[in-house]
C-alpha positions as CSV (number, residue, x, y, z in Angstrom):
1,M,0.1,0.0,-0.3
2,I,2.7,2.3,0.7
3,R,4.7,1.7,-2.5
4,A,0.9,2.4,-4.3
5,W,1.4,6.2,-3.4
6,P,3.5,7.3,-6.3
7,W,0.6,6.1,-8.8
8,V,-1.7,8.1,-6.7
9,L,0.3,11.1,-7.3
10,L,0.3,10.6,-11.2
11,G,-3.5,10.5,-11.2
12,L,-3.8,13.6,-9.2
13,L,-1.4,15.4,-11.3
14,G,-3.2,14.1,-14.0
15,A,-6.5,15.9,-12.6
16,Y,-4.3,18.9,-11.8
17,H,-3.5,19.3,-15.5
18,G,-7.0,18.6,-16.5
19,L,-7.7,21.8,-14.6
20,N,-5.8,24.0,-16.5
21,P,-7.6,25.4,-19.5
22,A,-3.9,25.8,-21.3
23,M,-3.8,22.1,-21.2
24,G,-7.1,21.7,-23.8
25,W,-10.5,21.9,-22.5
26,L,-10.9,25.7,-23.2
27,F,-10.0,25.0,-26.7
28,A,-12.4,22.1,-27.1
29,M,-15.4,23.5,-25.5
30,A,-14.4,26.6,-27.9
31,I,-15.2,24.1,-30.9
32,G,-18.1,22.6,-29.6
33,L,-19.6,26.3,-29.3
34,Q,-18.1,27.2,-32.8
35,E,-19.9,24.1,-34.3
36,K,-23.0,24.1,-31.7
37,S,-22.2,20.6,-30.9
38,R,-21.5,18.8,-27.8
39,A,-20.2,15.8,-29.9
40,A,-17.5,18.3,-31.5
41,V,-16.3,18.3,-27.7
42,V,-16.1,15.2,-27.1
43,R,-14.3,14.6,-30.5
44,A,-11.5,17.3,-29.7
45,L,-10.7,15.7,-26.3
46,L,-9.6,12.4,-27.4
47,P,-6.4,14.0,-29.9
48,I,-6.0,16.9,-27.2
49,A,-5.1,14.0,-24.5
50,L,-3.4,11.7,-27.1
51,G,-1.0,14.9,-27.4
52,H,-0.5,15.4,-24.0
53,A,0.4,11.6,-23.4
54,A,3.2,12.0,-26.4
55,A,4.7,14.8,-24.5
56,I,4.8,13.1,-21.4
57,T,6.1,10.3,-22.8
58,L,8.7,11.8,-24.4
59,A,9.8,13.6,-21.4
60,I,10.2,10.1,-19.6
61,L,11.9,8.4,-22.4
62,V,14.3,11.2,-22.1
63,L,14.9,10.7,-18.8
64,R,15.5,7.0,-19.4
65,S,17.5,7.2,-21.9
66,I,20.1,9.7,-19.8
67,Q,19.6,7.9,-16.2
68,D,22.3,5.5,-16.8
69,V,24.7,8.6,-18.0
70,F,24.3,10.7,-15.0
71,P,24.6,9.4,-11.2
72,L,21.2,9.9,-9.8
73,R,22.0,12.9,-7.5
74,T,23.2,14.8,-10.7
75,L,20.1,14.1,-12.6
76,K,18.2,15.1,-9.9
77,L,20.0,18.4,-9.9
78,I,19.2,18.9,-13.8
79,V,15.8,18.0,-13.5
80,A,15.3,20.3,-10.8
81,A,17.4,22.9,-12.6
82,I,15.1,22.6,-15.6
83,L,12.0,23.0,-13.6
84,F,13.2,26.1,-11.9
85,A,13.9,27.6,-15.1
86,L,10.8,26.7,-16.5
87,G,8.7,27.7,-13.7
88,A,10.8,31.3,-13.7
89,Y,9.7,31.2,-17.6
90,R,6.3,30.9,-16.9
91,I,6.1,33.7,-14.3
92,F,7.8,36.4,-16.3
93,R,7.1,35.6,-19.8
94,A,3.8,33.9,-19.5
95,S,2.5,33.1,-23.3
96,H,1.2,30.4,-25.3
97,P,2.2,29.1,-28.7
98,R,-0.5,30.6,-31.2
99,G,-3.3,28.2,-33.1
100,A,-3.8,28.5,-36.8
101,G,-7.7,29.1,-36.1
102,M,-10.2,27.1,-34.7
103,R,-11.0,25.1,-38.1
104,V,-8.7,22.6,-37.1
105,G,-8.6,18.4,-37.6
106,A,-7.8,16.0,-35.1
107,R,-4.0,16.1,-36.2
108,D,-3.8,19.5,-35.6
109,L,-5.5,19.1,-32.1
110,F,-2.8,16.6,-31.5
111,V,0.4,18.6,-32.3
112,W,-1.4,21.4,-30.7
113,S,-1.5,19.6,-27.4
114,F,1.6,18.2,-27.4
115,L,3.4,21.7,-28.1
116,M,1.6,22.9,-25.4
117,A,2.4,20.1,-22.9
118,S,5.9,20.2,-23.7
119,A,6.2,24.5,-23.6
120,H,4.5,23.9,-19.9
121,G,7.1,21.1,-18.8
122,A,4.1,18.9,-18.1
123,G,5.9,16.1,-18.3
124,L,8.6,17.0,-16.4
125,M,6.7,17.3,-13.5
126,L,6.0,13.5,-13.8
127,V,9.7,13.0,-13.5
128,P,10.5,13.6,-9.6
129,I,7.9,10.9,-8.6
130,L,8.9,8.6,-11.2
131,M,12.6,8.9,-9.2
132,A,11.3,8.2,-6.2
133,E,11.0,5.0,-4.4
134,P,10.8,2.3,-7.0
135,M,7.0,1.6,-7.6
136,P,5.4,-2.0,-8.2
137,G,6.4,-2.9,-11.8
138,M,9.2,-1.0,-11.8
139,G,13.0,-2.4,-12.3
140,H,15.4,-2.5,-8.8
141,P,18.4,-0.7,-8.5
142,L,21.7,-2.2,-9.6
143,P,23.1,-3.3,-6.1
144,S,26.8,-2.9,-7.1
145,A,25.8,0.9,-7.7
146,G,25.2,2.0,-4.1
147,P,22.4,3.6,-2.6
148,A,22.4,6.3,-4.6
149,T,21.6,4.5,-8.0
150,N,19.2,5.1,-10.5
151,V,15.5,3.6,-10.5
152,H,15.1,1.4,-13.8
153,L,12.1,2.5,-15.7
154,T,10.6,-0.2,-17.7
155,A,8.3,0.1,-20.7
156,A,5.4,-1.3,-18.8
157,T,6.1,1.1,-15.9
158,I,5.9,3.9,-18.3
159,A,2.9,2.8,-20.2
160,L,1.0,2.5,-17.2
161,A,2.1,5.8,-15.8
162,V,1.1,7.5,-19.0
163,L,-2.1,6.2,-18.7
164,I,-3.1,6.7,-15.5
165,H,-2.2,10.2,-15.8
166,T,-3.6,10.7,-18.9
167,L,-6.9,8.8,-18.0
168,S,-7.2,11.3,-14.7
169,L,-6.4,14.5,-17.3
170,L,-9.1,13.0,-19.4
171,A,-11.7,12.9,-16.9
172,V,-11.3,16.2,-15.4
173,S,-10.7,18.2,-18.8
174,G,-13.7,16.3,-20.4
175,F,-16.0,17.2,-17.4
176,L,-14.7,21.0,-17.1
177,A,-15.2,21.2,-21.5
178,I,-18.8,19.7,-21.3
179,F,-20.0,21.4,-18.2
180,F,-18.8,25.2,-19.4
181,Y,-20.0,24.1,-23.2
182,E,-23.8,23.2,-21.4
183,T,-23.8,26.4,-19.2
184,Y,-22.0,28.9,-21.7
185,E,-25.9,30.0,-22.8
186,K,-26.3,31.0,-19.1
187,L,-23.0,32.1,-18.1
188,G,-21.7,34.0,-21.2
189,L,-18.0,34.7,-22.7
190,A,-17.5,37.2,-20.3
191,R,-18.3,36.1,-17.2
192,L,-16.9,32.7,-17.9
193,K,-13.3,34.1,-18.4
194,G,-13.7,36.6,-15.5
195,R,-14.4,33.5,-12.8
196,W,-11.2,31.5,-13.8
197,F,-8.0,32.9,-12.1
198,N,-4.9,33.3,-13.3
199,F,-3.8,29.4,-13.8
200,D,-0.5,30.4,-15.6
201,L,1.0,31.7,-12.0
202,L,-0.5,28.8,-10.2
203,W,1.3,26.3,-13.1
204,A,4.5,28.1,-12.5
205,I,4.5,27.9,-8.8
206,A,3.5,24.0,-9.3
207,L,6.7,23.8,-11.6
208,I,8.9,25.2,-9.0
209,I,7.8,23.2,-6.2
210,A,8.2,20.1,-8.5
211,G,11.4,21.0,-8.6
212,F,12.1,21.4,-4.9
213,I,10.6,17.9,-5.0
214,A,12.8,16.4,-7.3
215,L,16.0,18.0,-5.2
216,L,14.4,16.1,-2.2
217,M,13.4,12.6,-3.3
């Protein structure tokens, strides 16, 4: 049960990512409003979730490819430094990649979501969790490497981590997109924007906190 906590954190982090309108639910809602169709909202959510999954998978695979090159302590410092840099960038230069308009297909949504998740450092937020104590399904460290050795990420562990995170994100972002789509006529777009707080700042703070977690794990 104790070893199950990283899986729970991965799910909670997916839910947290799903709350962020920049991760796609606001885009999906806007597409649904444009086409006046709830089905359009649902259709937009899948490629957005897949693009997010691809971005975090790439971040994890990069970690896996370099974890045998650097000692664990050095790797933690590298990850923390990147997270701190991204967090500071989000605070002082908060801007999003621009899309090509609302007439987009599934491939466009996939690419857009991949770039957004990558630009926001979504995948890097998962790295401190995966660098923590070995989870069920993780390979064990080599005994000859000492206590500071790296955790071996198996393909099954990566796939399950991405699946749990993405399903949680999809559930939360899907709920928000459909909820605000349904209530749009009552709230109005101006009031909807006014009710949402500055998630960019909260996201930047989360990146910096993740950096501290990477150092402490």
